[in-house]
C-alpha positions in Angstrom: 117.0 -90.8 123.8 120.1 -92.2 125.4 120.8 -95.9 124.4 121.9 -98.5 126.9 125.3 -100.1 126.3 126.1 -103.9 126.3 127.0 -105.1 129.7 125.1 -102.4 131.4 122.6 -103.4 134.2 118.9 -102.3 134.0 116.4 -102.6 136.8 112.9 -103.1 135.3 110.3 -102.0 137.8 107.4 -103.8 136.1 108.8 -107.2 137.1 111.1 -106.1 139.9 114.2 -107.7 138.3 117.7 -106.8 137.2 119.0 -107.5 133.7 122.3 -107.4 131.8 121.9 -105.6 128.5 123.2 -107.6 125.6 123.2 -106.8 121.9 120.9 -104.2 120.5 119.5 -103.2 117.1 117.5 -100.4 115.7 113.7 -100.6 115.8 111.3 -98.9 113.4 107.6 -99.6 113.2 104.9 -97.6 111.3 101.2 -98.3 112.1 99.0 -99.1 109.1 101.9 -100.2 106.9 102.4 -103.5 105.1 99.9 -106.0 106.4 99.2 -104.1 109.6 95.8 -102.3 110.0 95.7 -101.0 113.5 93.5 -98.0 112.7 90.6 -97.3 110.3 89.8 -94.0 108.7 88.3 -91.3 110.9 85.9 -88.7 109.6 86.0 -85.1 110.9 85.1 -85.1 114.6 85.3 -88.9 115.0 87.2 -90.6 117.8 88.7 -94.0 117.5 88.4 -96.7 120.1 91.5 -97.6 122.1 93.9 -99.2 119.7 96.6 -101.3 121.2 99.8 -101.5 119.2 100.5 -105.2 120.0 103.2 -105.4 117.4 105.3 -103.4 119.9 105.1 -106.1 122.6 108.6 -107.4 123.1 109.4 -111.1 123.0 109.9 -113.0 126.2 111.9 -115.9 124.7 114.5 -114.6 124.4 113.7 -111.6 126.5 113.8 -108.2 125.0 113.5 -104.6 126.2 112.3 -101.9 123.8 113.2 -98.2 124.1 111.0 -96.1 121.8 110.0 -92.6 120.8 107.2 -91.8 118.4 105.7 -89.1 116.2 102.9 -88.2 113.8 102.4 -86.2 110.6 98.6 -85.8 110.1 97.4 -83.1 112.6 95.0 -85.3 114.5 95.0 -85.6 118.3 96.5 -88.7 120.0 96.0 -89.8 123.6 98.8 -92.0 124.6 98.5 -95.0 127.0 101.4 -97.1 128.2 100.8 -99.8 129.2 97.5 -100.1 127.3 94.7 -98.6 129.4 96.8 -96.2 131.5 96.9 -92.7 130.1 100.4 -91.2 130.3 100.0 -87.5 129.8 98.6 -84.7 131.9 98.4 -84.1 135.6 97.8 -87.0 138.0 94.2 -85.8 138.6 93.2 -86.1 134.9 95.6 -87.9 132.6 92.8 -88.5 130.1 92.5 -84.8 129.2 95.8 -84.4 127.4 96.8 -85.4 123.9 99.7 -85.0 121.5 99.7 -83.6 118.0 102.2 -83.2 115.2 103.2 -79.9 116.8 104.3 -81.8 119.9 106.1 -84.7 118.3 106.6 -84.9 114.5 107.4 -88.2 112.8 110.7 -86.8 111.5 111.7 -85.3 114.9 110.0 -87.2 117.7 110.1 -85.5 121.1 111.7 -87.8 123.6 110.7 -85.6 126.5 107.1 -86.4 125.8 107.2 -89.8 124.1 110.2 -91.9 125.3 108.8 -95.1 126.6 110.2 -98.5 127.7 108.4 -101.7 127.0 108.7 -105.4 128.1 106.5 -108.4 127.6 102.8 -107.7 128.4 103.4 -103.9 128.3 102.7 -102.2 125.0 101.4 -98.8 124.0 97.8 -97.9 123.0 96.2 -94.8 121.5 92.9 -93.1 121.2 92.8 -90.7 118.2 90.5 -87.8 117.6 90.2 -86.4 114.1 90.1 -82.6 114.5 91.0 -81.9 110.9 88.4 -81.0 108.1 89.1 -84.2 106.1 88.8 -88.0 106.6 92.2 -89.4 107.6 93.6 -92.8 108.8 95.9 -92.3 111.8 99.5 -93.3 111.4 102.2 -93.4 114.1 106.0 -93.7 113.5 107.9 -95.5 116.2 111.7 -95.5 116.4 114.1 -96.8 119.0 116.2 -99.8 120.2 115.5 -103.4 120.7 117.8 -104.9 123.4 118.5 -108.5 124.3 118.3 -108.8 128.1 119.4 -111.6 130.4 118.1 -111.8 134.0 120.7 -111.5 136.7 120.4 -114.6 139.0 123.5 -114.1 141.2 121.9 -113.5 144.6 124.8 -111.6 146.2 124.9 -109.3 143.2 121.1 -108.8 143.3 121.3 -108.0 147.0 124.1 -105.4 146.3 122.1 -103.8 143.5 118.9 -103.7 145.6 120.9 -101.9 148.4 122.1 -99.4 145.8 118.6 -99.0 144.3 117.3 -98.1 147.8 120.2 -95.6 148.3 121.6 -97.7 151.2 124.9 -98.5 149.5 127.0 -97.6 146.5 126.3 -99.5 143.3 128.6 -102.4 142.6 128.3 -101.5 138.9 126.5 -98.8 136.9 122.8 -99.5 136.4 119.7 -97.7 135.2 116.2 -97.9 136.7 113.7 -98.5 133.9 110.1 -97.4 134.7 107.9 -99.2 132.3 105.3 -96.9 130.8 106.5 -93.7 132.4 106.3 -92.1 135.9 104.3 -93.7 138.6 100.8 -92.4 139.3 99.8 -90.6 142.5 98.2 -93.0 145.0 94.5 -93.5 144.2 94.9 -92.5 140.5 
């Protein structure tokens, strides 16, 4: 997971805007800890409903951008959705068939290739969990990452120059990164 630097420009596709990255701080959230009770216990062979992790919806006033990775420790099967309702793993034709386990991304060593996700207001992750273990367990997910302050760029000539660079029609006036909220775009019709 490569962090963004202050002063860097980020294009966020979900709202089609450019932002200047400000200060940042570490982010850590563990489901079902403290007062949070996102998941209930699952018996062997039981599947949860879709559980939205709304605690990971960034603020909009002031605006924030989250960059996260996540992992597990319990051996259950997790289907990942980001934003909520959109399955993120598997082939375009059937993204609902693929899940992650501790072997794919452990809480102590999250796999950014499978789990790195960007979040802004109204976009947060959700999970459906299947308990394939022989014991009753309560799902827990460990999230780690960065919380960035972001400020929208309003300078029209700069926005126009950045849009030209985004489309490959001109060199970028400054370094910027395209942020795809929730992961890669789906194939048309899926």
